[in-house]
C-alpha positions, 0 to 999 in steps of 0.5 A: 512463505512458510505457510501452506497457501490454498488460493491461486492469488496467494500462490502467485504472491509466494512464487513472486517472493520465492523468485527473489534473491536469498538475501531478500528472503532473509530480510523478509524473514527477519522483518517478521520480528520488526513488522511494520503495520500497513493500513490498506484502504481499498473497497475492491475485494480482489485488489485488497486481497492481492495487496494484502497478500503481497505485503504479508508475504514480504513480512508486513502486518496488514490492516484492511479497511474497505471504507473511509469511515472504517479507515478513520476508526482504524487510525483512531485506535491504532497509533502503530500504523506506519504507512497507508496505501489508499484507494481514492474512490471509496464507497463513503467518500474520497481517499483524498478527504481521508488523507486531509482528515488524518493530516489534521489529527496530530498523531498521523500528520506525517504518516506516509500515504501511497495512492493506489488507483487506476487513475494515472493522468497528470491531474490525478497524480498532481492532486494526490501529491498536493493532498500529501501522498508520498507515492503512487502505484497504478492498478492493476498493482505490480507486486514488485513496484508496490513493495519498492514503494512501501520499503522506500517509505519505511524511514521518515526521511524518505517520505518526501521522495517523489517516485513517479513522473506524472502518471508514468508507471510500469505495466502491471502484473497481477490478477486480471481486473486489479 
């Protein structure tokens, strides 16, 4: 929020955060000291940059992996990841397979996962929750909804909350093509 932004995408994010109430802005600034680490697993560079920009503007520390194998490496070396936002269709495998793998490692067995995808049909939603996702955000990503989903998962007790009704989501806001 205090940095000079040089891309239109980041400017949109800054405008969104600037439009929040002063109390929320203070919370975001306070969170810079207690920054939760979010792993974004997304192979689309436009979508990845948008999600990363929204999260960073809200005070989160963001790690980005573009493939399943890259995400596995991040999770193997970083025990401080607090939440994963995962696309399902990755170049080297399924995001659902990734979730199943790290659920078995003991360290990340209860790590909250939010599925971020364009598939909003009932079957896709059921598959995501059956795989252990605790949230669902449709693409193109709505910045406010994304922040709401991540904030709701900050505590372990919120991980079981269901936040979508079988593919129903708010119309999206963000750059075209997300």
